Rosetta silent file (secondary structure, phi, psi, omega in degrees, C-alpha in Angstrom):
SEQUENCE: MDYKKTNAPLTTVTRDMIAMAEQTGNVYETVCIIGKRANQIAVELKKELEKKLADFASTDNLEEVSENREQIEISRFYEKLPKPTLIATQEYLEHKLYFSNPLKEREKLND
SCORE:     score description
SCORE:     0.000 S_00000001
   1 L     0.000  150.112 -179.659   74.184   -6.433   -7.996 S_00000001
   2 L   -92.894  101.887 -176.300   75.499   -3.006   -7.188 S_00000001
   3 H   -75.967  -12.452 -179.926   76.639   -3.202   -3.572 S_00000001
   4 H   -73.617  -21.038 -177.501   77.608    0.460   -3.573 S_00000001
   5 H  -105.226   14.637 -179.261   73.935    1.453   -3.566 S_00000001
   6 L   -73.060  151.306  177.492   72.778   -0.883   -0.818 S_00000001
   7 L  -102.739   27.785  176.786   70.955    0.531    2.168 S_00000001
   8 L   -71.446  144.715  178.793   72.606   -1.905    4.569 S_00000001
   9 L   -68.088  152.793  179.656   73.871   -0.354    7.804 S_00000001
  10 L   -83.043  -18.792 -179.322   77.605    0.252    8.158 S_00000001
  11 L  -120.702  168.199 -179.101   77.688   -1.011   11.724 S_00000001
  12 L   -68.506  137.831  179.910   76.282   -4.025   13.497 S_00000001
  13 L  -123.907  136.199  176.992   72.604   -3.833   14.391 S_00000001
  14 L   -72.751  131.060 -177.304   70.822   -6.002   16.954 S_00000001
  15 L  -124.300  154.135  175.966   68.106   -8.040   15.239 S_00000001
  16 L   -87.330  104.031 -175.685   65.227  -10.193   16.430 S_00000001
  17 H   -65.667  -31.916  179.046   66.207  -13.648   15.179 S_00000001
  18 H   -64.639  -42.735  177.964   62.769  -15.111   15.815 S_00000001
  19 H   -67.007  -37.572  179.253   61.199  -12.510   13.530 S_00000001
  20 H   -67.218  -30.638 -176.031   63.905  -13.071   10.918 S_00000001
  21 L   -82.500    1.731 -179.030   63.301  -16.814   10.977 S_00000001
  22 L   -63.689  -32.748 -179.798   59.624  -16.488   10.054 S_00000001
  23 L   -64.725  -39.401 -175.690   60.388  -16.929    6.331 S_00000001
  24 L  -100.997  -26.650 -176.665   62.087  -20.277    6.840 S_00000001
  25 L    84.749    5.192 -176.583   60.621  -21.410   10.130 S_00000001
  26 L  -148.514  124.537 -178.838   64.088  -22.255   11.413 S_00000001
  27 H   -62.454  -42.916 -176.167   66.724  -19.927   12.897 S_00000001
  28 H   -67.661  -36.311  176.938   69.620  -22.120   11.792 S_00000001
  29 H   -66.373  -39.583  177.812   68.371  -22.313    8.227 S_00000001
  30 H   -61.994  -46.426  179.525   68.054  -18.524    8.171 S_00000001
  31 H   -62.958  -39.056  179.130   71.624  -18.090    9.422 S_00000001
  32 H   -64.108  -43.195  179.380   72.844  -20.598    6.829 S_00000001
  33 H   -62.429  -47.892 -179.599   71.090  -18.730    3.999 S_00000001
  34 H   -64.506  -39.752  179.489   72.513  -15.377    5.086 S_00000001
  35 H   -64.225  -42.666  178.876   75.981  -16.913    5.550 S_00000001
  36 H   -65.559  -41.244  178.212   76.035  -18.454    2.080 S_00000001
  37 H   -66.312  -38.080  178.478   74.903  -15.200    0.482 S_00000001
  38 H   -62.558  -38.893  176.519   77.536  -13.275    2.467 S_00000001
  39 H   -64.007  -41.103  177.876   80.223  -15.612    1.087 S_00000001
  40 H   -62.108  -44.350 -179.553   78.982  -14.984   -2.465 S_00000001
  41 H   -64.151  -42.832 -179.633   79.062  -11.228   -1.931 S_00000001
  42 H   -60.737  -42.191  179.656   82.558  -11.360   -0.406 S_00000001
  43 H   -65.043  -43.545  179.791   83.892  -13.292   -3.403 S_00000001
  44 H   -62.866  -44.964  179.543   82.281  -10.866   -5.859 S_00000001
  45 H   -64.152  -39.471  179.992   83.644   -7.815   -4.032 S_00000001
  46 H   -65.057  -43.477  178.075   87.119   -9.342   -3.821 S_00000001
  47 H   -62.476  -42.516 -179.868   87.179  -10.099   -7.552 S_00000001
  48 H   -63.727  -43.167  179.410   85.980   -6.591   -8.360 S_00000001
  49 H   -65.844  -44.417  179.265   88.619   -4.998   -6.117 S_00000001
  50 H   -62.410  -37.130  178.773   91.410   -7.191   -7.501 S_00000001
  51 H   -64.164  -43.196  179.474   90.353   -6.312  -11.042 S_00000001
  52 H   -68.776  -38.276 -178.856   90.512   -2.585  -10.284 S_00000001
  53 H   -77.209  -19.346  179.195   93.836   -2.857   -8.459 S_00000001
  54 H   -65.064  -25.589  177.517   95.353   -4.986  -11.233 S_00000001
  55 L   -63.949  -26.375 -176.786   95.494   -1.850  -13.381 S_00000001
  56 L   -93.437   -7.513 -178.249   98.046   -0.415  -10.959 S_00000001
  57 L   -69.487  127.973  178.799  100.280   -3.486  -10.811 S_00000001
  58 L  -115.966  132.873 -179.361  103.634   -2.768  -12.346 S_00000001
  59 L  -100.418    2.375 -178.166  106.004   -5.520  -13.383 S_00000001
  60 L   -69.104  -57.932 -178.351  108.912   -3.180  -14.150 S_00000001
  61 L  -124.315  109.283  177.983  110.417   -2.843  -10.685 S_00000001
  62 L   -78.167  -24.604 -179.026  109.365   -5.257   -7.999 S_00000001
  63 L   -77.130  -30.943 -176.185  111.735   -3.643   -5.518 S_00000001
  64 L   -87.378  119.505  178.684  110.334   -0.156   -5.966 S_00000001
  65 L  -113.715  117.462  179.150  107.088    0.379   -4.137 S_00000001
  66 L  -118.580  140.218  179.598  105.377    3.659   -4.810 S_00000001
  67 L   -81.831  129.376  179.745  102.139    4.788   -3.261 S_00000001
  68 L  -110.352  123.119 -175.933   99.508    5.625   -5.785 S_00000001
  69 H   -60.778  -39.887  179.935   96.755    7.963   -4.623 S_00000001
  70 H   -63.998  -40.295  179.302   94.142    6.425   -6.923 S_00000001
  71 H   -63.770  -41.836  179.110   94.946    2.958   -5.635 S_00000001
  72 H   -65.482  -40.819  179.709   94.622    4.142   -2.045 S_00000001
  73 H   -64.476  -40.790  178.098   91.284    5.835   -2.797 S_00000001
  74 H   -63.219  -45.322  179.455   89.900    2.663   -4.374 S_00000001
  75 H   -61.898  -42.858  179.830   91.005    0.596   -1.378 S_00000001
  76 H   -64.831  -38.101  178.654   89.462    3.063    1.070 S_00000001
  77 H   -59.576  -45.748 -179.155   86.193    3.059   -0.875 S_00000001
  78 H   -69.835  -29.892  176.868   85.915   -0.720   -0.563 S_00000001
  79 H   -69.413  -29.286 -177.960   86.853   -0.589    3.112 S_00000001
  80 H   -82.249  -13.254  178.273   83.977    1.844    3.759 S_00000001
  81 L   -66.141  153.083  175.437   81.360   -0.426    2.181 S_00000001
  82 L   -61.299  150.834  179.093   79.147   -2.431    4.538 S_00000001
  83 L   -65.234  151.166 -178.803   80.475   -5.883    5.368 S_00000001
  84 H   -55.142  -35.023  178.812   79.131   -8.752    3.232 S_00000001
  85 H   -64.425  -39.984  179.336   77.219  -10.176    6.196 S_00000001
  86 H   -68.923  -37.791  177.640   75.365   -6.897    6.698 S_00000001
  87 H   -65.313  -45.407 -179.952   74.550   -6.666    2.985 S_00000001
  88 H   -63.013  -40.331  178.544   73.290  -10.264    2.925 S_00000001
  89 H   -63.542  -42.227  178.985   71.153   -9.682    6.024 S_00000001
  90 H   -64.342  -41.888  176.858   69.610   -6.585    4.471 S_00000001
  91 H   -61.206  -40.982  179.446   68.855   -8.486    1.254 S_00000001
  92 H   -63.567  -45.280 -178.379   67.216  -11.242    3.306 S_00000001
  93 H   -66.639  -30.109  179.389   65.080   -8.773    5.264 S_00000001
  94 L   -88.923    7.256  179.354   63.973   -7.048    2.048 S_00000001
  95 L    58.709   38.612  178.641   63.008  -10.426    0.527 S_00000001
  96 L   -96.875   -1.662 -178.851   65.537  -10.018   -2.300 S_00000001
  97 L  -102.117  137.778  171.868   67.018  -13.499   -1.846 S_00000001
  98 L  -101.890  129.393  177.287   65.712  -16.620   -3.512 S_00000001
  99 L  -145.390  152.987  177.383   66.319  -19.787   -1.529 S_00000001
 100 L  -145.521  154.597  177.568   64.904  -23.272   -1.475 S_00000001
 101 L  -119.160  106.087 -176.950   65.287  -26.368    0.639 S_00000001
 102 H   -57.694  -33.275  179.277   65.149  -29.527   -1.512 S_00000001
 103 H   -65.328  -41.732  179.000   64.323  -31.712    1.502 S_00000001
 104 H   -67.791  -35.874  179.512   61.250  -29.649    2.366 S_00000001
 105 H   -67.639  -38.264  176.742   60.143  -29.663   -1.280 S_00000001
 106 H   -65.059  -40.442  178.219   60.410  -33.459   -1.422 S_00000001
 107 H   -62.103  -38.742  179.064   58.389  -33.780    1.769 S_00000001
 108 H   -65.729  -38.710  179.316   55.638  -31.619    0.278 S_00000001
 109 H   -68.369  -35.571 -178.704   55.545  -33.789   -2.829 S_00000001
 110 H   -75.961  -21.028 -177.731   55.366  -36.995   -0.770 S_00000001
 111 L   -76.563    0.000    0.000   52.484  -35.726    1.379 S_00000001
């Protein structure tokens, strides 16, 4: 997914947890779903950033550290993106996340 085009807020927003938990019926399950998705997003963003910054890694002189404007701009761009938790929450609110609870599915089958 392209996290650069997300409409997630850049700052923390107060949310009604009871309303958010309507999809799952459980506040804790909702928080768990958002937390797991936030971890996935964080890993993806970190890999993407490391891949872009790897182009600037020089093995010639480890002692010489030079500031590269492009490297700084890339880092600043990623710092300005919404935090993974905010992106995951926005995805959850827009019903863009698929989640399932195997225990609940088994209970439905047994009933």
